PDB file of N, CA, C and O in Angstrom:
ATOM      1  N   MET A   1       1.618   0.267   2.056  1.00  0.00           N
ATOM      2  CA  MET A   1       1.066   0.663   2.752  1.00  0.00           C
ATOM      3  C   MET A   1      -0.343   0.825   2.022  1.00  0.00           C
ATOM      4  O   MET A   1      -1.469   0.410   2.294  1.00  0.00           O
ATOM      5  N   TYR A   2       0.270   1.737   0.799  1.00  0.00           N
ATOM      6  CA  TYR A   2      -0.683   2.493   0.156  1.00  0.00           C
ATOM      7  C   TYR A   2      -0.820   1.446  -1.223  1.00  0.00           C
ATOM      8  O   TYR A   2       0.095   1.228  -2.017  1.00  0.00           O
ATOM      9  N   ARG A   3      -2.029   0.938  -1.277  1.00  0.00           N
ATOM     10  CA  ARG A   3      -2.301   0.655  -2.530  1.00  0.00           C
ATOM     11  C   ARG A   3      -3.157   1.237  -3.679  1.00  0.00           C
ATOM     12  O   ARG A   3      -4.255   1.589  -3.246  1.00  0.00           O
ATOM     13  N   LEU A   4      -2.986   1.482  -5.201  1.00  0.00           N
ATOM     14  CA  LEU A   4      -3.841   2.335  -6.267  1.00  0.00           C
ATOM     15  C   LEU A   4      -4.690   1.475  -6.808  1.00  0.00           C
ATOM     16  O   LEU A   4      -4.265   0.680  -7.646  1.00  0.00           O
ATOM     17  N   GLN A   5      -6.074   1.474  -6.424  1.00  0.00           N
ATOM     18  CA  GLN A   5      -7.116   0.232  -6.981  1.00  0.00           C
ATOM     19  C   GLN A   5      -7.571   1.452  -8.233  1.00  0.00           C
ATOM     20  O   GLN A   5      -7.480   2.674  -8.349  1.00  0.00           O
ATOM     21  N   LEU A   6      -8.168   0.150  -9.152  1.00  0.00           N
ATOM     22  CA  LEU A   6      -8.982   0.789 -10.523  1.00  0.00           C
ATOM     23  C   LEU A   6      -9.834   1.832  -9.770  1.00  0.00           C
ATOM     24  O   LEU A   6     -10.172   1.711  -8.593  1.00  0.00           O
ATOM     25  N   GLY A   7     -10.221   3.123 -10.773  1.00  0.00           N
ATOM     26  CA  GLY A   7     -10.918   4.108 -10.316  1.00  0.00           C
ATOM     27  C   GLY A   7     -10.315   5.044  -8.942  1.00  0.00           C
ATOM     28  O   GLY A   7     -11.006   5.550  -8.058  1.00  0.00           O
ATOM     29  N   GLY A   8      -8.886   5.087  -9.071  1.00  0.00           N
ATOM     30  CA  GLY A   8      -8.125   5.652  -8.065  1.00  0.00           C
ATOM     31  C   GLY A   8      -8.676   5.822  -6.790  1.00  0.00           C
ATOM     32  O   GLY A   8      -8.624   6.907  -6.211  1.00  0.00           O
ATOM     33  N   ILE A   9      -9.148   4.926  -6.360  1.00  0.00           N
ATOM     34  CA  ILE A   9      -9.376   4.926  -5.069  1.00  0.00           C
ATOM     35  C   ILE A   9      -8.022   4.622  -4.370  1.00  0.00           C
ATOM     36  O   ILE A   9      -7.217   3.914  -4.976  1.00  0.00           O
ATOM     37  N   MET A  10      -7.684   5.146  -3.036  1.00  0.00           N
ATOM     38  CA  MET A  10      -6.325   4.466  -2.868  1.00  0.00           C
ATOM     39  C   MET A  10      -6.960   3.653  -1.209  1.00  0.00           C
ATOM     40  O   MET A  10      -7.823   3.949  -0.384  1.00  0.00           O
ATOM     41  N   LYS A  11      -6.093   2.681  -1.351  1.00  0.00           N
ATOM     42  CA  LYS A  11      -6.188   1.960   0.041  1.00  0.00           C
ATOM     43  C   LYS A  11      -5.088   1.656   0.917  1.00  0.00           C
ATOM     44  O   LYS A  11      -3.925   1.520   0.538  1.00  0.00           O
ATOM     45  N   GLN A  12      -5.467   1.562   2.020  1.00  0.00           N
ATOM     46  CA  GLN A  12      -4.423   0.885   3.231  1.00  0.00           C
ATOM     47  C   GLN A  12      -4.743   0.203   4.020  1.00  0.00           C
ATOM     48  O   GLN A  12      -5.929   0.138   4.346  1.00  0.00           O
ATOM     49  N   THR A  13      -3.824  -0.516   4.576  1.00  0.00           N
ATOM     50  CA  THR A  13      -3.750  -1.698   5.090  1.00  0.00           C
ATOM     51  C   THR A  13      -3.729  -1.375   6.823  1.00  0.00           C
ATOM     52  O   THR A  13      -2.853  -0.583   7.169  1.00  0.00           O
ATOM     53  N   ILE A  14      -4.584  -1.904   7.870  1.00  0.00           N
ATOM     54  CA  ILE A  14      -4.429  -1.484   8.957  1.00  0.00           C
ATOM     55  C   ILE A  14      -4.510  -3.318   9.679  1.00  0.00           C
ATOM     56  O   ILE A  14      -4.450  -4.418   9.130  1.00  0.00           O
ATOM     57  N   SER A  15      -4.659  -2.910  11.032  1.00  0.00           N
ATOM     58  CA  SER A  15      -4.226  -4.474  11.847  1.00  0.00           C
ATOM     59  C   SER A  15      -5.478  -4.395  12.403  1.00  0.00           C
ATOM     60  O   SER A  15      -5.686  -3.254  12.817  1.00  0.00           O
ATOM     61  N   VAL A  16      -6.538  -5.260  12.606  1.00  0.00           N
ATOM     62  CA  VAL A  16      -7.343  -5.234  13.331  1.00  0.00           C
ATOM     63  C   VAL A  16      -7.149  -6.663  14.093  1.00  0.00           C
ATOM     64  O   VAL A  16      -7.119  -7.758  13.530  1.00  0.00           O
ATOM     65  N   GLU A  17      -6.992  -6.366  15.823  1.00  0.00           N
ATOM     66  CA  GLU A  17      -6.867  -7.537  16.408  1.00  0.00           C
ATOM     67  C   GLU A  17      -5.897  -9.127  15.710  1.00  0.00           C
ATOM     68  O   GLU A  17      -6.100 -10.339  15.642  1.00  0.00           O
ATOM     69  N   GLY A  18      -4.576  -7.930  15.225  1.00  0.00           N
ATOM     70  CA  GLY A  18      -3.698  -8.891  14.845  1.00  0.00           C
ATOM     71  C   GLY A  18      -4.185  -9.347  13.567  1.00  0.00           C
ATOM     72  O   GLY A  18      -3.720 -10.473  13.394  1.00  0.00           O
ATOM     73  N   GLU A  19      -4.730  -9.084  12.826  1.00  0.00           N
ATOM     74  CA  GLU A  19      -5.465  -9.493  10.798  1.00  0.00           C
ATOM     75  C   GLU A  19      -5.136  -8.271  10.601  1.00  0.00           C
ATOM     76  O   GLU A  19      -5.403  -7.334  11.354  1.00  0.00           O
ATOM     77  N   GLU A  20      -4.313  -8.200   9.191  1.00  0.00           N
ATOM     78  CA  GLU A  20      -4.158  -7.536   8.071  1.00  0.00           C
ATOM     79  C   GLU A  20      -5.421  -7.180   7.522  1.00  0.00           C
ATOM     80  O   GLU A  20      -6.154  -8.166   7.438  1.00  0.00           O
ATOM     81  N   LYS A  21      -6.028  -5.937   7.048  1.00  0.00           N
ATOM     82  CA  LYS A  21      -7.609  -5.629   6.502  1.00  0.00           C
ATOM     83  C   LYS A  21      -7.067  -4.460   5.563  1.00  0.00           C
ATOM     84  O   LYS A  21      -6.646  -3.351   5.893  1.00  0.00           O
ATOM     85  N   VAL A  22      -7.172  -4.907   4.566  1.00  0.00           N
ATOM     86  CA  VAL A  22      -7.069  -3.571   3.435  1.00  0.00           C
ATOM     87  C   VAL A  22      -8.977  -2.818   3.337  1.00  0.00           C
ATOM     88  O   VAL A  22     -10.105  -3.225   3.058  1.00  0.00           O
ATOM     89  N   VAL A  23      -8.390  -1.709   3.716  1.00  0.00           N
ATOM     90  CA  VAL A  23      -9.545  -0.656   3.834  1.00  0.00           C
ATOM     91  C   VAL A  23      -9.159   1.033   2.743  1.00  0.00           C
ATOM     92  O   VAL A  23      -8.019   1.441   2.521  1.00  0.00           O
ATOM     93  N   ARG A  24     -10.400   1.678   2.272  1.00  0.00           N
ATOM     94  CA  ARG A  24     -10.298   2.750   1.809  1.00  0.00           C
ATOM     95  C   ARG A  24      -9.613   3.675   2.647  1.00  0.00           C
ATOM     96  O   ARG A  24      -9.950   3.670   3.831  1.00  0.00           O
ATOM     97  N   GLU A  25      -8.692   4.496   2.274  1.00  0.00           N
ATOM     98  CA  GLU A  25      -7.620   5.726   2.843  1.00  0.00           C
ATOM     99  C   GLU A  25      -8.454   6.330   3.977  1.00  0.00           C
ATOM    100  O   GLU A  25      -8.079   6.425   5.146  1.00  0.00           O
ATOM    101  N   ASP A  26      -9.542   6.694   3.520  1.00  0.00           N
ATOM    102  CA  ASP A  26     -10.522   7.719   4.624  1.00  0.00           C
ATOM    103  C   ASP A  26     -10.849   6.666   5.991  1.00  0.00           C
ATOM    104  O   ASP A  26     -10.910   7.125   7.132  1.00  0.00           O
ATOM    105  N   THR A  27     -11.020   5.399   5.727  1.00  0.00           N
ATOM    106  CA  THR A  27     -11.567   4.753   6.612  1.00  0.00           C
ATOM    107  C   THR A  27     -10.139   4.442   7.874  1.00  0.00           C
ATOM    108  O   THR A  27     -10.260   4.371   9.097  1.00  0.00           O
ATOM    109  N   ALA A  28      -9.021   4.325   7.154  1.00  0.00           N
ATOM    110  CA  ALA A  28      -7.980   4.052   7.634  1.00  0.00           C
ATOM    111  C   ALA A  28      -7.006   5.669   8.605  1.00  0.00           C
ATOM    112  O   ALA A  28      -5.928   5.658   9.199  1.00  0.00           O
ATOM    113  N   LYS A  29      -7.756   6.552   8.428  1.00  0.00           N
ATOM    114  CA  LYS A  29      -7.533   7.698   8.776  1.00  0.00           C
ATOM    115  C   LYS A  29      -8.111   7.734   9.846  1.00  0.00           C
ATOM    116  O   LYS A  29      -7.443   7.933  10.860  1.00  0.00           O
ATOM    117  N   ALA A  30      -9.729   7.526   9.941  1.00  0.00           N
ATOM    118  CA  ALA A  30     -10.514   7.332  11.166  1.00  0.00           C
ATOM    119  C   ALA A  30     -10.323   6.642  12.221  1.00  0.00           C
ATOM    120  O   ALA A  30     -10.477   6.947  13.404  1.00  0.00           O
ATOM    121  N   PHE A  31      -9.834   5.302  11.537  1.00  0.00           N
ATOM    122  CA  PHE A  31      -9.568   4.163  12.353  1.00  0.00           C
ATOM    123  C   PHE A  31      -8.211   4.651  13.285  1.00  0.00           C
ATOM    124  O   PHE A  31      -8.167   4.284  14.459  1.00  0.00           O
ATOM    125  N   ARG A  32      -7.188   5.428  12.761  1.00  0.00           N
ATOM    126  CA  ARG A  32      -6.229   5.801  12.866  1.00  0.00           C
ATOM    127  C   ARG A  32      -6.287   6.859  14.582  1.00  0.00           C
ATOM    128  O   ARG A  32      -5.908   6.796  15.752  1.00  0.00           O
ATOM    129  N   GLY A  33      -7.071   7.781  13.593  1.00  0.00           N
ATOM    130  CA  GLY A  33      -7.707   8.881  14.625  1.00  0.00           C
ATOM    131  C   GLY A  33      -8.628   8.741  15.943  1.00  0.00           C
ATOM    132  O   GLY A  33      -8.783   9.540  16.867  1.00  0.00           O
ATOM    133  N   VAL A  34      -9.166   7.519  15.738  1.00  0.00           N
ATOM    134  CA  VAL A  34      -9.750   6.973  16.938  1.00  0.00           C
ATOM    135  C   VAL A  34      -9.103   6.386  18.046  1.00  0.00           C
ATOM    136  O   VAL A  34      -9.424   6.338  19.234  1.00  0.00           O
ATOM    137  N   HIS A  35      -7.995   5.889  17.342  1.00  0.00           N
ATOM    138  CA  HIS A  35      -6.745   5.153  18.562  1.00  0.00           C
ATOM    139  C   HIS A  35      -5.904   6.332  19.150  1.00  0.00           C
ATOM    140  O   HIS A  35      -5.651   6.468  20.347  1.00  0.00           O
ATOM    141  N   TRP A  36      -5.415   7.358  17.909  1.00  0.00           N
ATOM    142  CA  TRP A  36      -4.710   8.499  18.488  1.00  0.00           C
ATOM    143  C   TRP A  36      -5.142   9.227  19.930  1.00  0.00           C
ATOM    144  O   TRP A  36      -4.448   9.553  20.894  1.00  0.00           O
ATOM    145  N   ALA A  37      -7.118   9.390  19.584  1.00  0.00           N
ATOM    146  CA  ALA A  37      -7.683  10.145  20.256  1.00  0.00           C
ATOM    147  C   ALA A  37      -8.123   9.303  21.805  1.00  0.00           C
ATOM    148  O   ALA A  37      -8.587   9.971  22.730  1.00  0.00           O
ATOM    149  N   LEU A  38      -7.917   7.803  21.943  1.00  0.00           N
ATOM    150  CA  LEU A  38      -8.192   7.251  23.097  1.00  0.00           C
ATOM    151  C   LEU A  38      -6.646   7.229  23.991  1.00  0.00           C
ATOM    152  O   LEU A  38      -6.512   7.099  25.208  1.00  0.00           O
ATOM    153  N   ILE A  39      -5.851   7.355  23.224  1.00  0.00           N
ATOM    154  CA  ILE A  39      -4.276   7.843  23.811  1.00  0.00           C
ATOM    155  C   ILE A  39      -4.577   8.697  23.937  1.00  0.00           C
ATOM    156  O   ILE A  39      -5.263   8.596  24.954  1.00  0.00           O
ATOM    157  N   SER A  40      -4.609   9.748  23.607  1.00  0.00           N
ATOM    158  CA  SER A  40      -4.517  11.045  24.137  1.00  0.00           C
ATOM    159  C   SER A  40      -5.228  11.478  25.610  1.00  0.00           C
ATOM    160  O   SER A  40      -4.628  12.058  26.515  1.00  0.00           O
ATOM    161  N   VAL A  41      -6.556  11.089  25.637  1.00  0.00           N
ATOM    162  CA  VAL A  41      -7.176  11.070  26.392  1.00  0.00           C
ATOM    163  C   VAL A  41      -6.689  10.035  28.027  1.00  0.00           C
ATOM    164  O   VAL A  41      -6.682  10.479  29.175  1.00  0.00           O
ATOM    165  N   GLY A  42      -6.314   8.529  27.552  1.00  0.00           N
ATOM    166  CA  GLY A  42      -5.489   8.357  28.731  1.00  0.00           C
ATOM    167  C   GLY A  42      -4.455   9.125  29.047  1.00  0.00           C
ATOM    168  O   GLY A  42      -4.381   9.506  30.216  1.00  0.00           O
ATOM    169  N   ALA A  43      -3.667   9.434  28.315  1.00  0.00           N
ATOM    170  CA  ALA A  43      -2.178  10.242  28.723  1.00  0.00           C
ATOM    171  C   ALA A  43      -3.078  11.482  29.521  1.00  0.00           C
ATOM    172  O   ALA A  43      -2.921  11.484  30.742  1.00  0.00           O
ATOM    173  N   PHE A  44      -3.772  12.273  29.103  1.00  0.00           N
ATOM    174  CA  PHE A  44      -4.540  13.515  29.872  1.00  0.00           C
ATOM    175  C   PHE A  44      -4.995  13.295  31.143  1.00  0.00           C
ATOM    176  O   PHE A  44      -4.850  14.194  31.972  1.00  0.00           O
ATOM    177  N   VAL A  45      -5.638  12.035  31.518  1.00  0.00           N
ATOM    178  CA  VAL A  45      -6.006  11.674  32.692  1.00  0.00           C
ATOM    179  C   VAL A  45      -4.704  11.172  33.800  1.00  0.00           C
ATOM    180  O   VAL A  45      -4.470  11.519  34.957  1.00  0.00           O
ATOM    181  N   LEU A  46      -4.073  10.307  32.973  1.00  0.00           N
ATOM    182  CA  LEU A  46      -2.625  10.049  34.122  1.00  0.00           C
ATOM    183  C   LEU A  46      -2.017  10.710  34.600  1.00  0.00           C
ATOM    184  O   LEU A  46      -1.592  10.605  35.751  1.00  0.00           O
ATOM    185  N   ILE A  47      -1.703  12.054  33.400  1.00  0.00           N
ATOM    186  CA  ILE A  47      -1.350  13.258  34.030  1.00  0.00           C
ATOM    187  C   ILE A  47      -2.017  13.740  35.329  1.00  0.00           C
ATOM    188  O   ILE A  47      -1.389  13.709  36.387  1.00  0.00           O
ATOM    189  N   MET A  48      -3.465  14.249  35.249  1.00  0.00           N
ATOM    190  CA  MET A  48      -4.082  14.500  36.113  1.00  0.00           C
ATOM    191  C   MET A  48      -3.989  14.028  37.687  1.00  0.00           C
ATOM    192  O   MET A  48      -4.007  14.461  38.839  1.00  0.00           O
ATOM    193  N   LEU A  49      -3.891  12.964  36.994  1.00  0.00           N
ATOM    194  CA  LEU A  49      -3.756  11.903  38.444  1.00  0.00           C
ATOM    195  C   LEU A  49      -2.275  12.084  39.125  1.00  0.00           C
ATOM    196  O   LEU A  49      -1.958  12.114  40.314  1.00  0.00           O
ATOM    197  N   ALA A  50      -1.644  12.170  38.174  1.00  0.00           N
ATOM    198  CA  ALA A  50      -0.305  12.270  38.904  1.00  0.00           C
ATOM    199  C   ALA A  50      -0.199  13.628  39.739  1.00  0.00           C
ATOM    200  O   ALA A  50       0.173  13.803  40.899  1.00  0.00           O
ATOM    201  N   LEU A  51      -0.625  14.489  38.820  1.00  0.00           N
ATOM    202  CA  LEU A  51      -0.665  15.893  39.614  1.00  0.00           C
ATOM    203  C   LEU A  51      -1.408  16.211  40.687  1.00  0.00           C
ATOM    204  O   LEU A  51      -1.016  17.028  41.520  1.00  0.00           O
ATOM    205  N   LEU A  52      -3.171  15.259  40.805  1.00  0.00           N
ATOM    206  CA  LEU A  52      -3.442  15.196  41.896  1.00  0.00           C
ATOM    207  C   LEU A  52      -2.537  14.724  42.937  1.00  0.00           C
ATOM    208  O   LEU A  52      -2.152  15.418  43.878  1.00  0.00           O
ATOM    209  N   LEU A  53      -2.240  13.602  42.739  1.00  0.00           N
ATOM    210  CA  LEU A  53      -1.556  12.766  43.708  1.00  0.00           C
ATOM    211  C   LEU A  53      -0.313  13.716  44.437  1.00  0.00           C
ATOM    212  O   LEU A  53      -0.022  13.687  45.633  1.00  0.00           O
ATOM    213  N   ALA A  54       0.225  14.420  43.557  1.00  0.00           N
ATOM    214  CA  ALA A  54       1.495  15.162  44.200  1.00  0.00           C
ATOM    215  C   ALA A  54       0.613  16.400  44.849  1.00  0.00           C
ATOM    216  O   ALA A  54       0.960  16.918  45.910  1.00  0.00           O
ATOM    217  N   GLY A  55      -0.066  16.649  44.426  1.00  0.00           N
ATOM    218  CA  GLY A  55      -1.076  17.836  45.655  1.00  0.00           C
ATOM    219  C   GLY A  55      -1.159  17.416  46.909  1.00  0.00           C
ATOM    220  O   GLY A  55      -0.620  17.962  47.871  1.00  0.00           O
ATOM    221  N   VAL A  56      -2.068  16.101  46.940  1.00  0.00           N
ATOM    222  CA  VAL A  56      -2.351  15.137  47.593  1.00  0.00           C
ATOM    223  C   VAL A  56      -1.067  14.932  48.789  1.00  0.00           C
ATOM    224  O   VAL A  56      -1.328  15.369  49.910  1.00  0.00           O
ATOM    225  N   ILE A  57      -0.254  14.546  48.663  1.00  0.00           N
ATOM    226  CA  ILE A  57       0.916  14.515  49.276  1.00  0.00           C
ATOM    227  C   ILE A  57       1.632  15.928  49.624  1.00  0.00           C
ATOM    228  O   ILE A  57       1.854  16.027  50.831  1.00  0.00           O
ATOM    229  N   SER A  58       1.947  16.779  49.040  1.00  0.00           N
ATOM    230  CA  SER A  58       2.351  18.049  49.185  1.00  0.00           C
ATOM    231  C   SER A  58       1.587  18.701  50.340  1.00  0.00           C
ATOM    232  O   SER A  58       2.245  19.225  51.238  1.00  0.00           O
ATOM    233  N   THR A  59       0.512  18.708  50.379  1.00  0.00           N
ATOM    234  CA  THR A  59      -0.330  19.358  51.606  1.00  0.00           C
ATOM    235  C   THR A  59      -0.442  18.264  52.828  1.00  0.00           C
ATOM    236  O   THR A  59      -0.884  18.618  53.921  1.00  0.00           O
ATOM    237  N   ASP A  60      -0.020  16.922  52.580  1.00  0.00           N
ATOM    238  CA  ASP A  60      -0.340  15.954  53.503  1.00  0.00           C
ATOM    239  C   ASP A  60       0.943  16.240  54.553  1.00  0.00           C
ATOM    240  O   ASP A  60       0.905  16.082  55.773  1.00  0.00           O
ATOM    241  N   SER A  61       2.029  16.681  53.796  1.00  0.00           N
ATOM    242  CA  SER A  61       3.463  16.830  54.271  1.00  0.00           C
ATOM    243  C   SER A  61       3.226  17.705  55.865  1.00  0.00           C
ATOM    244  O   SER A  61       4.018  17.657  56.806  1.00  0.00           O
ATOM    245  N   GLY A  62       2.321  18.242  55.838  1.00  0.00           N
ATOM    246  CA  GLY A  62       2.181  19.055  57.448  1.00  0.00           C
ATOM    247  C   GLY A  62       3.787  20.195  57.132  1.00  0.00           C
ATOM    248  O   GLY A  62       4.205  20.356  58.279  1.00  0.00           O
ATOM    249  N   GLY A  63       4.158  20.491  56.765  1.00  0.00           N
ATOM    250  CA  GLY A  63       5.428  21.458  56.964  1.00  0.00           C
ATOM    251  C   GLY A  63       5.395  22.775  56.444  1.00  0.00           C
ATOM    252  O   GLY A  63       6.479  23.318  56.657  1.00  0.00           O
ATOM    253  N   GLY A  64       4.546  23.559  55.810  1.00  0.00           N
ATOM    254  CA  GLY A  64       4.143  24.536  55.304  1.00  0.00           C
ATOM    255  C   GLY A  64       3.127  25.518  55.880  1.00  0.00           C
ATOM    256  O   GLY A  64       3.597  26.627  56.135  1.00  0.00           O
ATOM    257  N   VAL A  65       2.100  25.377  56.085  1.00  0.00           N
ATOM    258  CA  VAL A  65       0.901  26.260  56.762  1.00  0.00           C
ATOM    259  C   VAL A  65       0.836  26.359  58.307  1.00  0.00           C
ATOM    260  O   VAL A  65       0.679  25.279  58.878  1.00  0.00           O
ATOM    261  N   ASP A  66       0.915  27.309  58.976  1.00  0.00           N
ATOM    262  CA  ASP A  66       0.680  27.430  60.044  1.00  0.00           C
ATOM    263  C   ASP A  66      -0.733  27.540  60.379  1.00  0.00           C
ATOM    264  O   ASP A  66      -1.265  28.584  60.003  1.00  0.00           O
ATOM    265  N   ARG A  67      -1.403  26.771  60.949  1.00  0.00           N
ATOM    266  CA  ARG A  67      -2.686  27.022  61.242  1.00  0.00           C
ATOM    267  C   ARG A  67      -3.223  27.410  62.518  1.00  0.00           C
ATOM    268  O   ARG A  67      -4.453  27.443  62.554  1.00  0.00           O
ATOM    269  N   ASN A  68      -2.805  27.615  63.241  1.00  0.00           N
ATOM    270  CA  ASN A  68      -2.518  28.289  64.340  1.00  0.00           C
ATOM    271  C   ASN A  68      -2.308  29.883  64.383  1.00  0.00           C
ATOM    272  O   ASN A  68      -1.203  30.318  64.057  1.00  0.00           O
ATOM    273  N   PRO A  69      -3.260  30.713  64.748  1.00  0.00           N
ATOM    274  CA  PRO A  69      -2.997  32.093  64.295  1.00  0.00           C
ATOM    275  C   PRO A  69      -2.282  32.825  65.734  1.00  0.00           C
ATOM    276  O   PRO A  69      -2.679  32.567  66.870  1.00  0.00           O
ATOM    277  N   PRO A  70      -1.399  33.573  65.487  1.00  0.00           N
ATOM    278  CA  PRO A  70      -0.511  34.109  65.969  1.00  0.00           C
ATOM    279  C   PRO A  70      -1.533  34.954  67.523  1.00  0.00           C
ATOM    280  O   PRO A  70      -2.690  35.371  67.588  1.00  0.00           O
ATOM    281  N   GLN A  71      -0.491  34.900  68.474  1.00  0.00           N
ATOM    282  CA  GLN A  71      -1.345  35.495  69.529  1.00  0.00           C
ATOM    283  C   GLN A  71      -1.803  37.103  69.671  1.00  0.00           C
ATOM    284  O   GLN A  71      -2.730  37.584  70.323  1.00  0.00           O
ATOM    285  N   ASN A  72      -0.746  37.792  68.765  1.00  0.00           N
ATOM    286  CA  ASN A  72      -1.756  39.048  68.760  1.00  0.00           C
ATOM    287  C   ASN A  72      -2.850  39.306  68.037  1.00  0.00           C
ATOM    288  O   ASN A  72      -3.306  40.449  68.074  1.00  0.00           O
ATOM    289  N   GLU A  73      -3.447  38.353  67.283  1.00  0.00           N
ATOM    290  CA  GLU A  73      -4.973  38.611  66.610  1.00  0.00           C
ATOM    291  C   GLU A  73      -5.928  37.772  67.296  1.00  0.00           C
ATOM    292  O   GLU A  73      -7.023  37.354  66.920  1.00  0.00           O
ATOM    293  N   ARG A  74      -5.215  37.587  68.518  1.00  0.00           N
ATOM    294  CA  ARG A  74      -6.506  37.010  69.076  1.00  0.00           C
ATOM    295  C   ARG A  74      -7.551  37.852  69.733  1.00  0.00           C
ATOM    296  O   ARG A  74      -8.579  37.333  70.168  1.00  0.00           O
TER     297      ARG A  74
END
C-alpha cells in the first residue's frame, strides 16, 4: 500500500471506479476522508429517520395521552 519514491514522497494506492491508482499520501488521505464523511452523514440521516419513525409510531398508537379534560376541570 505504501511506496517510497525518490525524493522521499510517500505514495499510496487508492481504488477509483474499480481501477487502482497510485497517488501521493496526502491525496489518498483526503480521498478516504471524503468517503468517511459521506458514510458518517448517511448513517446520521438513517439514525434520525429511524428515531423520527419511532416517534411517529409511538404517538400514533393512541395508548398514552388522555386528550379529554377530566370533569372537575370544566
